[in-house]
N, C-alpha and C positions, 0 to 999 in steps of 0.2 A: 481119707482126708475129709470127705463129706460128713461122715458120722461125727468126727471130732469137731468140726465147725458147728454142727447142730448142737453138740454138747456144751459149747462155750457160752450158751445162753445162761442168763441168770436163773437162780433157783425160783425167783418169783415168776419168771416167764413160764417155767415148766409147770408150776402150780396153777397158773391162770388158765392153762390149756387143759381143762378137765376132759378126760377121755371117758367114753363109755366103758363099762366093765369089760366087754369083749375086746375093745381096743387096748385097754390097759394090760390085759392078760397077754395079748399078742406081743405088745412091746416088751413086757417082762420076759417072755420067751426069747425074744431077740437079744435082750441084754444078757440073759443067762448064757446064750450061745456064744456071744462075743467074749464074755468073761472066761468061759471055759476054754475057748480057743487060745486065749493068751496073746502074747506078742504086742500088747498095748503098753503105752507109757503109764507112769504112775498117775499123772494128772487125769488122763483120759479114763483110766480104771476107776479112780475115785469119783469122777463125774458120772460114769455109768452106774456105779454102785449107789450113789446118792439118788439118781433118777429111779433106779429100781426100788429103792427103799420107799420113796414117795409113792410110786405106783402100787407097791404092796400095801401100803397104808390105805390108799384109796380103795383098793379091792376089798380089803377087810371091812372098811366102813360101808361099802356098797352091799356086801354080803350080810352084814349086821342089819342094815336097813331093810333088805329084802326079807330077812328072817322075821323082823318085827312086823312087817306087813302081812306075812303069812300067819303069824300068831294072831293078829287082829282079825283076819278073815276066819280063822278057825273059831275064835271066840264068838264072832257074829253068827256062825253056823250053829254053834252050841246053843246060843241064846235063842235062835229061831226054833230049834228043836224043842227047847224047854217051854217056849211060849205056846207051842202047838197043843201041849197037854192040858 
């Protein structure tokens, strides 16, 4: 029942509570486990799915951002190496 009450929050509430990447992954794992177990009503299942979709999108954005930062650092390293010559 506690999980269902937590899910009754509005979509905007979920979005405003930005989690760290690690927190989002942990919550996604919890949601997957709950959905795999089954036994939930349609409304609760849909809310869990929606929350999972939002978390997945956040994780993808976080990974894309991290990849961009890594590429910038690599470019800086290459530029430093070229300027040494």
